[in-house]
MIMILO-569811 format. One record per residue (C-alpha): residue number from 1; x, y, z. Coordinates in pm, 1 decimal. Example, Ala and Ser with C-alpha at 12.3 -4.5 7.8 and 13.67 -1.06 7.14 Angstrom:
2
  num      east     north        up
    1    1230.0    -450.0     780.0
    2    1367.0    -106.0     714.0
//
This chain:
143
  num      east     north        up
    1  -10197.9   -1062.6   -3380.7
    2  -10155.4    -840.1   -3088.5
    3   -9893.7    -547.4   -3137.7
    4   -9592.2    -612.4   -2770.9
    5   -9294.4    -389.0   -2724.6
    6   -9085.2    -382.2   -2420.3
    7   -8795.3    -212.8   -2343.7
    8   -8447.2    -226.4   -2146.9
    9   -8137.9    -131.2   -2008.0
   10   -7850.2    -408.9   -2083.0
   11   -7534.4    -471.6   -1929.9
   12   -7207.7    -342.9   -2074.6
   13   -7134.6    -635.9   -2288.8
   14   -6798.5    -777.6   -2256.9
   15   -6660.8    -834.0   -2564.0
   16   -6807.1   -1185.6   -2761.3
   17   -7079.5   -1167.7   -2505.3
   18   -7445.2   -1080.5   -2458.6
   19   -7605.0    -729.9   -2455.9
   20   -8008.8    -900.1   -2458.8
   21   -8243.4   -1209.8   -2583.4
   22   -8543.6   -1191.0   -2691.5
   23   -8746.9   -1533.8   -2688.7
   24   -9092.4   -1736.4   -2712.7
   25   -9235.0   -1894.4   -2545.4
   26   -9346.7   -2294.9   -2639.2
   27   -9703.2   -2139.6   -2702.9
   28   -9655.3   -1867.6   -2950.0
   29   -9388.5   -1749.4   -3214.1
   30   -9318.0   -1383.5   -3205.8
   31   -9256.2   -1161.4   -3502.0
   32   -9038.1    -850.7   -3479.5
   33   -9105.1    -538.6   -3657.4
   34   -8863.4    -301.5   -3506.5
   35   -8548.2    -338.8   -3269.6
   36   -8431.4       8.3   -3154.8
   37   -8077.4      73.4   -2938.9
   38   -7838.4     337.8   -2854.9
   39   -7492.9     344.9   -2633.9
   40   -7579.0     428.0   -2263.9
   41   -7161.5     573.4   -2226.1
   42   -6951.2     698.3   -2484.3
   43   -6773.2     364.3   -2554.7
   44   -6764.7     260.0   -2938.5
   45   -7010.5     -34.3   -2913.5
   46   -7033.7    -346.1   -3170.8
   47   -7380.3    -507.3   -3177.5
   48   -7522.1    -805.2   -3422.5
   49   -7850.3    -985.9   -3428.4
   50   -7774.0   -1386.0   -3439.9
   51   -7955.6   -1666.6   -3361.3
   52   -7849.6   -1846.2   -3014.8
   53   -7675.1   -2192.2   -3112.0
   54   -7789.6   -2366.0   -2747.3
   55   -8067.0   -2285.2   -2623.4
   56   -8047.5   -2025.5   -2343.0
   57   -8210.9   -2001.0   -1982.6
   58   -8264.3   -1674.4   -1895.3
   59   -8300.0   -1519.1   -1470.6
   60   -8370.6   -1170.3   -1586.0
   61   -8644.2   -1098.3   -1828.1
   62   -8916.1    -817.4   -1906.4
   63   -9262.5    -975.6   -2051.0
   64   -9349.6    -780.0   -2315.5
   65   -9631.3    -469.3   -2309.6
   66   -9911.6    -465.9   -2575.4
   67  -10016.8    -130.9   -2735.8
   68  -10356.7    -210.7   -2675.3
   69  -10453.8    -226.1   -2346.7
   70  -10700.0    -419.8   -2399.9
   71  -10480.5    -726.5   -2550.2
   72  -10407.8   -1006.3   -2354.4
   73  -10065.2   -1064.4   -2216.4
   74   -9792.4   -1085.9   -2407.4
   75   -9525.1   -1421.1   -2400.4
   76   -9296.7   -1277.0   -2549.2
   77   -9000.5   -1183.1   -2330.5
   78   -8681.7    -954.6   -2354.7
   79   -8383.1   -1090.9   -2118.3
   80   -8071.8    -930.6   -1947.0
   81   -7903.7   -1209.8   -1771.7
   82   -7914.5   -1587.5   -1770.4
   83   -7739.9   -1877.1   -1615.1
   84   -7736.0   -2059.9   -1916.0
   85   -7549.8   -1787.3   -2139.9
   86   -7587.6   -1768.6   -2508.9
   87   -7349.8   -1953.0   -2727.3
   88   -7365.4   -1826.2   -3147.3
   89   -7244.3   -1952.1   -3466.0
   90   -7092.4   -1746.3   -3756.8
   91   -7423.1   -1657.3   -3942.0
   92   -7506.5   -1307.3   -3837.4
   93   -7874.5   -1152.9   -3884.3
   94   -7745.9    -762.4   -3884.5
   95   -7446.7    -568.2   -3795.9
   96   -7369.9    -230.4   -3617.5
   97   -7046.5     -66.6   -3498.3
   98   -7140.6     265.7   -3289.3
   99   -6934.6     513.8   -3213.7
  100   -6811.6     626.4   -2859.8
  101   -7063.3     842.9   -2833.1
  102   -7347.1     869.6   -2569.0
  103   -7674.6     829.5   -2725.4
  104   -7548.4     708.9   -3076.4
  105   -7746.1     437.8   -3183.4
  106   -7952.1     234.2   -3476.4
  107   -8275.6     112.7   -3539.5
  108   -8354.9    -223.2   -3681.7
  109   -8680.1    -294.4   -3900.1
  110   -8835.3    -589.4   -4025.5
  111   -9078.8    -479.1   -4303.0
  112   -9197.2    -824.7   -4355.9
  113   -9151.8    -948.3   -3972.3
  114   -8852.8   -1130.0   -3855.7
  115   -8924.6   -1487.1   -3705.9
  116   -8846.2   -1601.5   -3363.5
  117   -9060.3   -1962.6   -3392.0
  118   -9248.9   -2096.8   -3113.8
  119   -8902.7   -2162.9   -2806.3
  120   -8704.0   -1971.5   -3006.7
  121   -8448.8   -1735.6   -2964.8
  122   -8279.3   -1404.8   -3110.1
  123   -7947.3   -1306.8   -2930.2
  124   -7812.6    -898.1   -2941.1
  125   -7417.7    -963.7   -2924.3
  126   -7116.3    -820.7   -2952.0
  127   -6873.0    -941.9   -3180.3
  128   -6632.9    -620.6   -3163.5
  129   -6266.8    -699.8   -2993.2
  130   -6309.1    -494.9   -2679.8
  131   -6619.4    -402.4   -2423.4
  132   -6941.2    -230.1   -2527.0
  133   -7164.2      17.7   -2371.8
  134   -7456.7     -55.5   -2179.6
  135   -7769.4      -5.6   -2464.0
  136   -8106.2     106.0   -2412.4
  137   -8288.3    -156.0   -2631.2
  138   -8619.5    -155.1   -2756.7
  139   -8790.3    -423.3   -2907.5
  140   -9174.8    -384.8   -3105.8
  141   -9340.6    -739.5   -3199.9
  142   -9674.7    -915.8   -3300.2
  143   -9771.5   -1262.5   -3127.5
//
């Protein structure tokens, strides 16, 4: 397995809306080791990580970059816009609420890896009752 990463600025998510998604293609699974994020504005932001209950369709995606440039190209993507937006269930994997401070953030680590199966997705979702700040977001994974 090779290590990849991507960094994006998410949209400022409305209440009950998506900041970003991470998805694997039909040929490879992703094993997430770390997700980091921080507020771009002084706006309290509620963030959760959850698997979608539908299959989103991304329209703006950033392909991961290899830590070792000699590796083959990544297949995993971090997405910030969708023609079919994610919908979610009620079973989040992680949650955090950030204060109304620009630069406030968090890092979620997964020492044993958090698997996104082949053709699978993870959603970074605003679970709060108000719009959240745009997020500076990065994701590190193996594939």
